[in-house]
Every structure is written in structure tokens, then in C-alpha cells.
C-alpha positions in Angstrom: 32.7 1.5 8.9 30.4 0.0 11.3 28.8 -3.4 11.8 25.1 -4.1 12.3 23.8 -7.3 14.0 20.2 -8.5 13.8 19.4 -11.2 16.4 23.1 -11.7 16.8 23.8 -12.3 13.1 25.8 -9.7 11.1 24.0 -8.0 8.3 25.0 -5.7 5.5 24.6 -2.0 6.3 24.8 1.1 4.2 26.0 4.3 5.8 23.8 7.1 4.6 25.1 9.8 7.0 26.9 10.2 10.3 23.6 9.4 12.1 21.8 7.1 9.7 22.3 3.5 8.5 20.2 1.6 6.0 19.8 -2.2 6.4 17.7 -4.9 4.8 16.6 -7.4 7.4 16.9 -11.2 6.7 13.9 -13.5 6.9 13.1 -14.8 10.4 10.8 -17.7 11.3 10.2 -16.7 14.9 7.9 -13.7 15.6 8.6 -11.4 18.4 11.2 -8.8 19.6 14.7 -8.9 18.1 17.9 -7.3 19.3 19.6 -4.8 17.0 23.3 -3.9 17.6 25.4 -1.3 15.9 29.2 -1.5 16.4 31.7 1.1 15.4 35.1 0.2 14.0 36.7 1.1 17.4 34.5 -1.6 19.1 32.1 0.9 20.7 28.5 0.5 20.0 25.0 0.2 21.2 22.2 -2.4 21.3 18.5 -2.2 21.5 17.3 -5.5 23.1 13.9 -5.2 21.4 14.9 -2.9 18.6 12.6 -4.5 16.1 9.5 -6.6 16.3 9.0 -9.5 13.7 5.3 -10.1 13.1 4.0 -13.6 12.6 3.2 -14.6 9.0 -0.5 -14.5 8.4 -2.3 -17.8 8.9 -4.8 -19.4 6.5 -8.0 -17.7 5.8 -11.0 -19.6 4.2 -13.4 -17.4 2.2 -15.5 -20.0 0.2 -16.1 -23.6 -0.6 -17.3 -24.6 -4.1 -19.7 -26.2 -4.5 -21.1 -25.3 -1.1 -23.4 -28.4 -1.0 -23.6 -32.1 -1.8 -26.1 -34.9 -1.7 -26.5 -37.2 1.2 -24.8 -40.5 0.5 -22.6 -39.2 -2.3 -18.9 -38.1 -2.4 -18.3 -34.6 -3.8 -15.1 -32.9 -4.9 -14.8 -29.4 -3.7 -12.4 -26.4 -4.0 -11.7 -24.4 -0.9 -10.8 -20.8 -1.6 -9.0 -18.4 0.6 -5.5 -17.1 1.4 -2.2 -18.2 2.8 -2.6 -21.9 2.2 0.7 -23.9 2.2 1.6 -27.5 1.6 1.3 -28.3 5.3 -2.3 -27.3 5.6 -4.9 -29.8 6.8 -8.6 -29.7 6.2 -11.5 -30.7 8.4 -15.0 -30.8 7.2 -17.6 -31.4 9.9 -14.7 -32.2 12.2 -13.4 -35.0 10.0 -9.8 -34.7 8.8 -9.7 -35.2 5.0 -6.8 -35.7 2.6 -6.2 -32.3 0.8 -4.2 -31.1 -2.1 -3.0 -27.6 -1.9 -3.1 -26.3 -5.5 -1.9 -22.8 -4.7 -1.8 -20.3 -1.8 -5.4 -19.5 -2.6 -6.9 -22.9 -3.4 -7.2 -26.4 -1.8 -9.0 -29.3 -3.4 -10.5 -32.0 -1.3 -13.1 -34.8 -1.7 -15.8 -34.9 0.9 -16.9 -38.5 1.5 -20.5 -39.7 1.4 -22.4 -39.0 4.5 -25.8 -40.2 5.8 -26.1 -37.1 8.0 -27.8 -34.0 6.5 -27.2 -30.4 7.4 -24.6 -27.7 7.5 -21.0 -28.4 8.6 -18.0 -26.2 9.3 -14.9 -26.1 7.0 -11.6 -25.7 8.9 -8.2 -25.2 7.3 -5.2 -25.5 9.7 -1.6 -24.5 9.1 1.3 -26.7 10.5 1.8 -24.2 13.3 -1.8 -24.7 14.5 -3.3 -21.4 13.2 -6.6 -22.1 11.6 -9.5 -20.5 9.8 -13.1 -21.9 10.2 -15.9 -21.1 7.8 -18.9 -21.8 9.9 -21.7 -23.9 8.4 -20.0 -23.6 5.0 -21.0 -26.9 3.5 -24.6 -28.3 3.3 -25.2 -32.0 3.0 -28.7 -32.1 1.4 -31.2 -35.0 1.8 -33.1 -35.2 -1.5 -32.3 -35.1 -5.2 -30.5 -31.9 -6.2 -30.9 -30.7 -9.7 -27.8 -28.9 -10.8 -28.7 -28.2 -14.5 -31.9 -27.7 -16.4 -32.1 -28.0 -20.2 -33.7 -26.3 -21.9 -34.0 -23.3 -19.6 -37.0 -21.8 -21.3 -40.4 -23.1 -22.4 -43.8 -22.1 -23.6 -46.3 -20.6 -21.2 -48.8 -23.1 -22.6 -46.8 -25.9 -21.0 -45.8 -29.2 -22.6 -42.1 -28.5 -22.8 -39.8 -31.5 -22.3 -37.2 -30.6 -19.7 -34.2 -32.6 -18.5 -32.9 -32.2 -15.0 -29.4 -33.4 -14.1 -27.7 -33.4 -10.7 -26.9 -35.4 -7.7 
């Protein structure tokens, strides 16, 4: 039998042939090159100083914010959708850090506070390690009234239909 070491730690190896071993590498937090060493029962062996390269886990990626707009002067609850969100993620909307609730690896919920400024702002999600994803001009703070629903949605071409608009 022989022993296999990954970054100095012994790992299980399966001898498939006289020239082939099979191993399952353990998790590793630090990306970069890792030494692999194989040692025979007689103590002889070989090491590859950078025998394996561990890639960094993917950082957060923002794909959408729903709704993508809100009324000036009103708080609005939104959902940020994307990938690779974890409990340590922080959220910035228009450069302001907001309390966020990570619901799942693909969804974060946050309340955007009332603002007197109108226009588009960026949405930025940052992981604890500093990696971030910015959705540029993703949220629009609108100035006037914003109808969100119309009821009924149809009426006579002759006019005179009573319609109710609801919104922010």
C-alpha cells in the first residue's frame, strides 16, 4: 500500500493498478495550488508541489430585483434574485447598506427605505470575502403616482367605464 497526502493531510487512496491511484479530495477553503504527495510502504515517494489547483468558489451573482421600481417617499419590499447567496451576504442599494434576509442561495429579501431622490440606482450584493455582483441601474425610484393594478382591465369603446387604479 501507499499513502497519499493532499496539502500535507493524509487522504484515502484506492490502488487501481501499479501506475494508477484514485482519490477523493477533501474540501478546501483556500483557492490556489496544492501539493500532492504519494509515499510507498518503503518510504520512497514523490511530491508535486503544485499538483492540483483548487478554484475559488463562485461569488454572488445578481440577475434581477423584483419589483424593479418604487415610488419616491415610500418604502418598498423587494426580492433580489441570483446565485451563490449565503448568510454572510450584504446588500447595497444606491450605495446604502441595507439589512438583508438571505432566503436561499438564489433569493435575498430586503426593504428599500423611502427616498426623496428619483432615478435609477445600482443593486450590489457582496459576499463576506469581498466578492460582489452589481446590477447597474437595477432599481428605479419614480416620482409620481404609480398604478400597479387596473380593474376592470377591459371596457367599451363608447367610453364611460368605471375603472379603479391601485398602486403606490
